[in-house]
C-alpha positions, 0 to 999 in steps of 0.5 A: 500500500502506498501512503497518501502524499499528505498523511493525516496527523492529528496534531498538525491537522487540529492546529491547522483547523484551530488557526483556520489554515489549510496548508502546512506551509502557512502553519510553518510560517505562523509557527516560525519553523521550517516547512521541512520540520513540519513535513518530517513530523507529519511523515513520522521522520521526526518527533515534535521537539520542545521548541516546536511544542512551545510554538504550537502552544503559543500559537493556539493556547492548546495545553502542552498535555493535549499537544503531546497526546495528539502527537502520540496519536499521530506517531501511532497512526504512522506506524500502521502505514506500510512504507 
């Protein structure tokens, strides 16, 4: 099975929705992080670091606990996809 080009990721998708955005590029600019960092998180190649967690928190007011929960869900979902 070939994974879709834009994998769903609960954390990234929820933050996009909260901020009324549709593109990861828009989100990366708002958070002040590189688009490749966000892409790597979405595709399971990188974990969400403390500075990125804080950027999500600062942009949305979402609790750190909720950010970590959504990130964990995203990593679990990615592990179920055949590479």
